[in-house]
N, C-alpha and C positions, 0 to 999 in steps of 0.2 A: 521571516524565518532566520534572520541574521543572528539573533541571540541563540536560537536553537542550534544552529550550525556551530557557533562558538562554544556552546556548552559541550557538544559532542567532541569538538576538537580538543577541548581542555582535558579530555580523558586519554589523549594520545592517538586519536584517530585523525587521518587525513580526510577532510570532509569536502565534497564537491557538490554544490547546489546547481540544479538544472533549471534554467528559466525557460520552461517549456510553453509552447503555444497551447491555448485552450479556446473554448467557444465564446468566451465573454471577457477576455482579459485585456490588458494594456497593449498587447501585441496584435489585437484585432480578432476577427471572428474566424477561428480555425477549428472546426469540429474534428471528431475522430476520423482518421488516425494521426493527425498532426502531432499532438502531444506525445503519443506513443513513439512515433518516429524520432522526435527530438530526444526522448529519454534513451532510446536505443542507440542513436548516434553518439550521445554523450557517454554512455557506458562503454561503447567501443573505443571512443577517443581516450577515455581514462585507462582502459586496458592497454591500449597501444603505447601510452605514455607512463605506464606504472613505474618504470625505473626512475624517470625524471621526477615523478611526484612522490617517490618514496613509499609506494604502495605494495604490500605483499598480496592482499586479497581484496577483491571487489565485492562489496555488500550493497545490494539494492535496498533502499529504505525510504519510506514516505508514510504520510498519514492522510486518511480520507481519500480524496482523489489521487493523491500521491501514493497511497497504499495500492490503489487500483493499478497505477502505472508501474509500480515496482513489481507487482505480480505479473502484469501483462508483458512487461519488458522481458522478464525471465522466460515466459512461455514463448515469446517471439524469438528469443535467442536460441531456444531449443529448435524451433521450426526452421530457423535460418542457418543453424549449424555452428553457432559460436557460444553455446551454453557453457563450455569449459572456462570462459572468462569470468563467470559469476560464481562466487563461492557461497553465497547465502542471501537470504531475503528476510527483512524485518518489516512487516506491514502492520501499521497501526490503524485501528478503526476503519478498515478498508470499505470504500464505497463501490460495491462490486456487483450488485444484482440488477439494477435498473428497474426493479419491480415495485416502485414506490407508489404507483397509481393503483395497482391491483392488490397489494398487501397479501400475498399468499399465506395460507395457514401455517406453512412450515417455517415462516419467519414472524413469529408472534411479537417480537420486539418492535416491529414497524408500527404496531397498534399500541402496545403497552407503553412504549416510551415516546410516542408521538408528542411533539411540542416540548420535550425536555431539551432545550437548546436548538435542536433541529426539528422542523415540522415537515410532514410528508407532502404537503401541498407544494412547498418550495423545492423539496428534493425531486418530486415528480416533474416540476416545471424545468428543472435543470437537465433532465434527460434529453429533451428535444433539441436544445442547442448542441449537445454533444453528438447526437445521432439524429439529425433533422428528419430523415425519411423513415426512421425506425428499422431500416434494413439490417442493422447490426444488433438487434435486440437480444439475440442469443449467441452472438459472436463472443467467444471467451477472451479475445484480445481487447474487446471493448468492455465486456462485463465478465471478469474472471469467474464469477459465481457459476457460470454455465459451462465451465471446462469439464471435459470428460476425464475419467481416470487415466486413459491412455495419454491425453495431453499433459497430465500432471506427472506421470511416471518419469523417473530419472532426473527430476529437478533437484537442485542442491538443498541443503537444510533451510528450513523456514521457521520464523516465529510469527504467529498471528496474535496480535494484542488487541483486545476489545475493551470497551468501557461498559460497565454494568447497565447504566441508564441511557445508553445510546440506542436510537432506533435501528442503527446498523449493526448492533451487537450480533444478532443471530445469523446474518449472512456471513460475518467473519467467522463465527464458530462453525457454521456449515462448511466453509472452505477449509478450515482447520481439519475437520473430520475427513473431508474428501482427500486431502493431502495424505493423511495417515493411511486411508484405504489404498491410495496409489503407491504406498511404500516409501513415501518421502519422510525423512527425519524432520519432525515438526513438533514444536512446543506451542501450546495454547496458553494465553495469559489474559486474565480478566482483571481490570483495574476497578475494584469495587467502589461503589458510591460516587461514581463520576459520570458526567455527561460526555458527549462526543468530543474527543481530542483534548479533554480537560488536562490530562497528564503531560501534554506538551504545549499547553497554551496559558495556563493560569498559575504561573510560578509564584506570584505574590500572594495567592490565596491558599494554594496547596504545595508549598515548596518541597516538602518531603516526598510527595507523590511524584512531582516533576523530576526531581533529582534521582529518584528510584528508577524512573523510566530511562533517563540518560545512562545510568549505570548498567541497566539491563541491555540496552542496545550495544554499549561498549563491550560488555562482557561477552555477548553473543559474537561480535566481530572478532574479539581477541581469541575466543575459543576455537575459531576456524583456522588460526595460523598453524601451518604445518612445519 
């Protein structure tokens, strides 16, 4: 992600990357909620040091699992009473339902786009290390797809960006619609003709699409400056 951070920083943003713990990374086996707590701690540290860092607004952003954590961190901030520190959220291709074994009818892209870069067998297998006992299957802090309108109400502006050929497309779109229902200022964005996270991964193949996403994130962040 070093190149991605550098690209965003080149647009005038201050970019802070969080090396959060997860269930199968270099930092060891740390299931939910370890990564969420790391992101929340990092967000609060950035907020407390915003003057030294030269930051006006704090935007949570991430792709796939990082999209999950960006959304969940913002909901946790509301629950814990520090939501005012976050000005906006930009979630790309968020991995947020945990329903990859059951593939419910309301998420047809889990079937239609299966094996376009991501396959549902792998996605389903990744759920267990994140929540080994399954006790958080409908906990919106683990899987934001399951958030209620009440839990989403009052959140800052969001952008939900999905990829047309991504199995995760429809859970992102469903979350976009639910945010709108909850009265949250939200923009939905579909990157056509692309697989999961292609617009932030494959710069050598689709440079125009890659840089369009960089510009969109930067424009969103700058639009929130008061």
